[in-house]
C-alpha positions in Angstrom: -10.6 8.4 -7.4 -8.2 8.1 -10.4 -7.5 11.9 -10.3 -6.9 11.7 -6.5 -4.4 8.8 -6.9 -2.6 10.6 -9.8 -2.2 13.8 -7.7 -1.2 11.9 -4.6 1.4 9.8 -6.4 2.9 12.9 -8.0 3.3 14.5 -4.6 4.7 11.5 -2.8 8.3 11.0 -3.9 8.8 7.4 -3.0 7.0 4.6 -1.1 9.1 2.0 0.6 7.7 -1.4 1.8 8.7 -2.0 5.5 8.3 -5.7 5.5 9.9 -8.4 3.4 6.7 -10.3 2.8 3.2 -8.8 3.5 0.7 -10.8 5.6 -2.7 -11.9 4.3 -6.1 -12.2 6.0 -7.0 -15.8 6.9 -10.4 -15.7 5.2 -10.4 -17.9 2.0 -13.4 -16.2 0.3 -12.3 -12.6 0.8 -8.6 -12.8 0.8 -6.5 -9.7 0.8 -3.7 -8.0 2.6 -4.0 -7.8 6.4 -1.9 -4.6 6.4 0.6 -2.9 4.2 3.2 -1.0 6.2 4.9 1.5 4.0 7.0 4.7 4.5 6.4 7.7 2.2 9.1 10.3 1.5 8.5 13.5 -0.4 
């Protein structure tokens, strides 16, 4: 997985977050991002 991420990041020029503040899932025990809208540019 680490090799994949290194290769992928090197090929993607920039990643831009499309929202000012990301939304989170409502579950208290397993909390995480509901979604992460980003735009990639090579």
